[in-house]
A tleap script that builds the chain and sets N, CA, C and O, in Angstrom:
source leaprc.protein.ff14SB
mol = sequence {
  NMET LYS GLN LEU GLY LEU VAL SER THR ARG
  PRO PRO GLY HIE SER TYR LYS LYS ALA ASP
  GLN PRO HIE LEU ASP ILE PRO ASN ARG LEU
  ASP GLN GLU PHE ASP VAL LYS GLU PRO ASN
  GLN ALA TRP THR GLY ASP THR THR TYR ILE
  TRP THR GLY VAL ARG TRP ALA TYR LEU ALA
  VAL VAL ILE ASP PHE PHE CLEU
}
set mol.1.N position { 0.815 -1.173 0.000 }
set mol.1.CA position { 0.000 0.000 0.000 }
set mol.1.C position { 0.869 1.251 0.000 }
set mol.1.O position { 0.567 2.232 -0.678 }
set mol.2.N position { 1.961 1.201 0.776 }
set mol.2.CA position { 2.816 2.369 0.848 }
set mol.2.C position { 3.444 2.670 -0.509 }
set mol.2.O position { 3.542 3.830 -0.912 }
set mol.3.N position { 3.872 1.610 -1.217 }
set mol.3.CA position { 4.491 1.816 -2.528 }
set mol.3.C position { 3.505 2.411 -3.528 }
set mol.3.O position { 3.896 3.193 -4.394 }
set mol.4.N position { 2.245 2.050 -3.414 }
set mol.4.CA position { 1.234 2.570 -4.332 }
set mol.4.C position { 0.595 3.865 -3.852 }
set mol.4.O position { -0.220 4.459 -4.559 }
set mol.5.N position { 0.963 4.303 -2.653 }
set mol.5.CA position { 0.400 5.549 -2.132 }
set mol.5.C position { -1.033 5.389 -1.640 }
set mol.5.O position { -1.802 6.351 -1.622 }
set mol.6.N position { -1.387 4.175 -1.243 }
set mol.6.CA position { -2.741 3.920 -0.765 }
set mol.6.C position { -2.815 4.079 0.738 }
set mol.6.O position { -1.877 3.725 1.452 }
set mol.7.N position { -3.917 4.605 1.215 }
set mol.7.CA position { -4.138 4.726 2.653 }
set mol.7.C position { -5.515 4.154 2.983 }
set mol.7.O position { -6.441 4.243 2.176 }
set mol.8.N position { -5.641 3.578 4.144 }
set mol.8.CA position { -6.934 3.026 4.553 }
set mol.8.C position { -7.783 4.122 5.173 }
set mol.8.O position { -7.262 5.061 5.776 }
set mol.9.N position { -9.064 3.999 5.023 }
set mol.9.CA position { -9.996 4.941 5.641 }
set mol.9.C position { -11.105 4.144 6.315 }
set mol.9.O position { -11.397 3.012 5.931 }
set mol.10.N position { -11.703 4.740 7.302 }
set mol.10.CA position { -12.823 4.134 7.990 }
set mol.10.C position { -14.066 4.948 7.688 }
set mol.10.O position { -13.987 6.170 7.564 }
set mol.11.N position { -15.208 4.297 7.569 }
set mol.11.CA position { -16.433 5.078 7.365 }
set mol.11.C position { -16.716 5.919 8.613 }
set mol.11.O position { -16.346 5.535 9.722 }
set mol.12.N position { -17.362 7.045 8.430 }
set mol.12.CA position { -17.650 7.890 9.596 }
set mol.12.C position { -18.572 7.159 10.562 }
set mol.12.O position { -19.396 6.340 10.155 }
set mol.13.N position { -18.424 7.461 11.827 }
set mol.13.CA position { -19.271 6.845 12.841 }
set mol.13.C position { -20.716 7.303 12.714 }
set mol.13.O position { -21.005 8.350 12.134 }
set mol.14.N position { -21.603 6.512 13.259 }
set mol.14.CA position { -23.020 6.848 13.209 }
set mol.14.C position { -23.532 6.976 14.629 }
set mol.14.O position { -23.278 6.109 15.466 }
set mol.15.N position { -24.243 8.039 14.902 }
set mol.15.CA position { -24.830 8.191 16.227 }
set mol.15.C position { -26.350 8.169 16.081 }
set mol.15.O position { -26.914 8.802 15.189 }
set mol.16.N position { -26.987 7.438 16.961 }
set mol.16.CA position { -28.441 7.315 16.922 }
set mol.16.C position { -29.072 8.460 17.700 }
set mol.16.O position { -28.567 8.887 18.738 }
set mol.17.N position { -30.176 8.938 17.176 }
set mol.17.CA position { -30.902 10.006 17.856 }
set mol.17.C position { -31.802 9.399 18.933 }
set mol.17.O position { -32.270 8.268 18.812 }
set mol.18.N position { -32.023 10.162 19.959 }
set mol.18.CA position { -32.956 9.730 20.983 }
set mol.18.C position { -34.364 9.992 20.460 }
set mol.18.O position { -34.624 11.031 19.853 }
set mol.19.N position { -35.268 9.049 20.696 }
set mol.19.CA position { -36.636 9.159 20.194 }
set mol.19.C position { -37.340 10.358 20.822 }
set mol.19.O position { -37.196 10.621 22.016 }
set mol.20.N position { -38.093 11.073 20.015 }
set mol.20.CA position { -38.869 12.205 20.511 }
set mol.20.C position { -40.151 11.740 21.205 }
set mol.20.O position { -40.667 12.408 22.101 }
set mol.21.N position { -40.652 10.579 20.770 }
set mol.21.CA position { -41.902 10.063 21.330 }
set mol.21.C position { -41.601 8.875 22.231 }
set mol.21.O position { -40.644 8.141 21.990 }
set mol.22.N position { -42.406 8.682 23.262 }
set mol.22.CA position { -42.197 7.507 24.115 }
set mol.22.C position { -42.554 6.233 23.363 }
set mol.22.O position { -43.340 6.260 22.415 }
set mol.23.N position { -41.979 5.131 23.787 }
set mol.23.CA position { -42.258 3.829 23.180 }
set mol.23.C position { -43.715 3.452 23.408 }
set mol.23.O position { -44.214 3.537 24.530 }
set mol.24.N position { -44.390 3.039 22.353 }
set mol.24.CA position { -45.784 2.620 22.485 }
set mol.24.C position { -45.843 1.215 23.048 }
set mol.24.O position { -45.087 0.341 22.623 }
set mol.25.N position { -46.711 0.996 23.975 }
set mol.25.CA position { -46.897 -0.327 24.554 }
set mol.25.C position { -47.955 -1.046 23.733 }
set mol.25.O position { -49.150 -0.805 23.903 }
set mol.26.N position { -47.518 -1.928 22.843 }
set mol.26.CA position { -48.434 -2.651 21.954 }
set mol.26.C position { -48.831 -3.955 22.627 }
set mol.26.O position { -47.966 -4.733 23.028 }
set mol.27.N position { -50.131 -4.203 22.757 }
set mol.27.CA position { -50.566 -5.420 23.460 }
set mol.27.C position { -50.204 -6.687 22.695 }
set mol.27.O position { -50.222 -6.704 21.465 }
set mol.28.N position { -49.877 -7.742 23.425 }
set mol.28.CA position { -49.562 -9.041 22.845 }
set mol.28.C position { -50.857 -9.846 22.779 }
set mol.28.O position { -51.191 -10.574 23.714 }
set mol.29.N position { -51.574 -9.714 21.682 }
set mol.29.CA position { -52.892 -10.348 21.569 }
set mol.29.C position { -52.811 -11.845 21.292 }
set mol.29.O position { -53.726 -12.582 21.659 }
set mol.30.N position { -51.738 -12.312 20.653 }
set mol.30.CA position { -51.628 -13.746 20.359 }
set mol.30.C position { -51.101 -14.542 21.553 }
set mol.30.O position { -51.446 -15.712 21.723 }
set mol.31.N position { -50.268 -13.912 22.376 }
set mol.31.CA position { -49.692 -14.564 23.556 }
set mol.31.C position { -49.097 -15.923 23.204 }
set mol.31.O position { -49.315 -16.911 23.906 }
set mol.32.N position { -48.333 -15.960 22.095 }
set mol.32.CA position { -47.637 -17.170 21.627 }
set mol.32.C position { -48.590 -18.304 21.236 }
set mol.32.O position { -48.155 -19.449 21.120 }
set mol.33.N position { -49.867 -18.014 21.033 }
set mol.33.CA position { -50.843 -19.019 20.581 }
set mol.33.C position { -50.993 -18.875 19.069 }
set mol.33.O position { -51.823 -18.101 18.592 }
set mol.34.N position { -50.187 -19.623 18.321 }
set mol.34.CA position { -50.169 -19.495 16.868 }
set mol.34.C position { -51.048 -20.536 16.187 }
set mol.34.O position { -51.026 -20.638 14.961 }
set mol.35.N position { -51.811 -21.301 16.936 }
set mol.35.CA position { -52.714 -22.303 16.368 }
set mol.35.C position { -54.044 -21.622 16.052 }
set mol.35.O position { -54.978 -21.661 16.853 }
set mol.36.N position { -54.118 -21.002 14.881 }
set mol.36.CA position { -55.292 -20.226 14.483 }
set mol.36.C position { -56.314 -21.159 13.838 }
set mol.36.O position { -55.958 -21.994 13.007 }
set mol.37.N position { -57.573 -21.019 14.216 }
set mol.37.CA position { -58.640 -21.933 13.775 }
set mol.37.C position { -59.264 -21.547 12.434 }
set mol.37.O position { -59.811 -22.409 11.746 }
set mol.38.N position { -59.195 -20.274 12.050 }
set mol.38.CA position { -59.812 -19.800 10.809 }
set mol.38.C position { -58.844 -18.895 10.052 }
set mol.38.O position { -57.977 -18.264 10.657 }
set mol.39.N position { -58.993 -18.834 8.723 }
set mol.39.CA position { -58.137 -17.908 7.963 }
set mol.39.C position { -58.487 -16.448 8.276 }
set mol.39.O position { -59.578 -16.147 8.759 }
set mol.40.N position { -57.551 -15.566 7.994 }
set mol.40.CA position { -57.711 -14.117 8.167 }
set mol.40.C position { -57.934 -13.697 9.616 }
set mol.40.O position { -58.607 -12.696 9.863 }
set mol.41.N position { -57.393 -14.429 10.571 }
set mol.41.CA position { -57.515 -14.071 11.980 }
set mol.41.C position { -56.204 -13.508 12.534 }
set mol.41.O position { -56.226 -12.594 13.358 }
set mol.42.N position { -55.078 -14.036 12.096 }
set mol.42.CA position { -53.777 -13.572 12.586 }
set mol.42.C position { -52.770 -13.593 11.440 }
set mol.42.O position { -52.607 -14.594 10.743 }
set mol.43.N position { -52.112 -12.473 11.274 }
set mol.43.CA position { -51.146 -12.314 10.196 }
set mol.43.C position { -49.812 -11.863 10.774 }
set mol.43.O position { -49.760 -11.285 11.860 }
set mol.44.N position { -48.760 -12.124 10.061 }
set mol.44.CA position { -47.452 -11.588 10.410 }
set mol.44.C position { -46.770 -11.116 9.134 }
set mol.44.O position { -47.147 -11.521 8.035 }
set mol.45.N position { -45.790 -10.279 9.281 }
set mol.45.CA position { -45.085 -9.781 8.107 }
set mol.45.C position { -43.704 -9.292 8.464 }
set mol.45.O position { -43.387 -9.059 9.630 }
set mol.46.N position { -42.887 -9.142 7.440 }
set mol.46.CA position { -41.537 -8.645 7.644 }
set mol.46.C position { -41.023 -8.100 6.318 }
set mol.46.O position { -41.518 -8.461 5.251 }
set mol.47.N position { -40.040 -7.240 6.398 }
set mol.47.CA position { -39.380 -6.713 5.202 }
set mol.47.C position { -37.885 -6.890 5.360 }
set mol.47.O position { -37.365 -6.919 6.475 }
set mol.48.N position { -37.203 -7.006 4.244 }
set mol.48.CA position { -35.749 -7.088 4.254 }
set mol.48.C position { -35.225 -6.498 2.951 }
set mol.48.O position { -35.990 -6.244 2.020 }
set mol.49.N position { -33.935 -6.286 2.897 }
set mol.49.CA position { -33.270 -5.767 1.709 }
set mol.49.C position { -32.417 -6.873 1.104 }
set mol.49.O position { -31.799 -7.656 1.825 }
set mol.50.N position { -32.389 -6.931 -0.213 }
set mol.50.CA position { -31.580 -7.930 -0.917 }
set mol.50.C position { -30.718 -7.203 -1.937 }
set mol.50.O position { -31.225 -6.428 -2.748 }
set mol.51.N position { -29.406 -7.456 -1.895 }
set mol.51.CA position { -28.500 -6.845 -2.869 }
set mol.51.C position { -28.583 -7.642 -4.163 }
set mol.51.O position { -28.299 -8.839 -4.168 }
set mol.52.N position { -28.967 -6.997 -5.256 }
set mol.52.CA position { -29.146 -7.679 -6.536 }
set mol.52.C position { -27.885 -7.668 -7.384 }
set mol.52.O position { -27.882 -8.205 -8.492 }
set mol.53.N position { -26.830 -7.076 -6.889 }
set mol.53.CA position { -25.604 -6.952 -7.659 }
set mol.53.C position { -25.501 -5.592 -8.316 }
set mol.53.O position { -24.414 -5.169 -8.708 }
set mol.54.N position { -26.617 -4.911 -8.437 }
set mol.54.CA position { -26.646 -3.575 -9.029 }
set mol.54.C position { -27.188 -2.560 -8.031 }
set mol.54.O position { -26.660 -1.455 -7.903 }
set mol.55.N position { -28.256 -2.949 -7.322 }
set mol.55.CA position { -28.882 -2.057 -6.335 }
set mol.55.C position { -29.625 -2.890 -5.307 }
set mol.55.O position { -29.754 -4.106 -5.449 }
set mol.56.N position { -30.107 -2.227 -4.281 }
set mol.56.CA position { -30.864 -2.903 -3.235 }
set mol.56.C position { -32.313 -3.046 -3.665 }
set mol.56.O position { -32.900 -2.119 -4.225 }
set mol.57.N position { -32.881 -4.204 -3.402 }
set mol.57.CA position { -34.303 -4.455 -3.657 }
set mol.57.C position { -34.971 -4.761 -2.316 }
set mol.57.O position { -34.337 -5.302 -1.410 }
set mol.58.N position { -36.220 -4.422 -2.198 }
set mol.58.CA position { -36.981 -4.689 -0.986 }
set mol.58.C position { -37.781 -5.974 -1.171 }
set mol.58.O position { -38.342 -6.212 -2.241 }
set mol.59.N position { -37.831 -6.787 -0.145 }
set mol.59.CA position { -38.673 -7.973 -0.139 }
set mol.59.C position { -39.601 -7.863 1.047 }
set mol.59.O position { -39.149 -7.759 2.187 }
set mol.60.N position { -40.899 -7.884 0.789 }
set mol.60.CA position { -41.894 -7.835 1.851 }
set mol.60.C position { -42.674 -9.158 1.821 }
set mol.60.O position { -43.069 -9.639 0.759 }
set mol.61.N position { -42.880 -9.721 2.995 }
set mol.61.CA position { -43.582 -10.995 3.122 }
set mol.61.C position { -44.701 -10.830 4.133 }
set mol.61.O position { -44.494 -10.291 5.220 }
set mol.62.N position { -45.886 -11.295 3.770 }
set mol.62.CA position { -47.029 -11.317 4.692 }
set mol.62.C position { -47.548 -12.743 4.726 }
set mol.62.O position { -47.803 -13.338 3.679 }
set mol.63.N position { -47.706 -13.296 5.923 }
set mol.63.CA position { -48.118 -14.696 6.086 }
set mol.63.C position { -49.325 -14.774 6.997 }
set mol.63.O position { -49.355 -14.162 8.065 }
set mol.64.N position { -50.326 -15.536 6.564 }
set mol.64.CA position { -51.475 -15.845 7.401 }
set mol.64.C position { -51.106 -17.035 8.272 }
set mol.64.O position { -50.605 -18.033 7.755 }
set mol.65.N position { -51.336 -16.960 9.569 }
set mol.65.CA position { -50.974 -18.046 10.485 }
set mol.65.C position { -51.835 -19.295 10.294 }
set mol.65.O position { -51.457 -20.372 10.756 }
set mol.66.N position { -52.959 -19.177 9.638 }
set mol.66.CA position { -53.829 -20.336 9.427 }
set mol.66.C position { -53.155 -21.325 8.474 }
set mol.66.O position { -52.689 -20.934 7.403 }
set mol.67.N position { -53.101 -22.593 8.855 }
set mol.67.CA position { -52.484 -23.604 8.002 }
set mol.67.C position { -53.543 -24.322 7.262 }
set mol.67.O position { -53.246 -25.224 6.478 }
savepdb mol mol.pdb
quit
């Protein structure tokens, strides 16, 4: 690196902001009971990012707990 004149750099640090609003207390309505008797009663979902080699793509999944 020295012969080529290269130097290492670190990305700048990130600081998180303190939330302006208090945390909402969301009730746990399922209480770990995932054995749903009818469709459209309990749903779950999640999102993630996937690198496509060119840019980031979003993947969103929604699942009905009814089997």
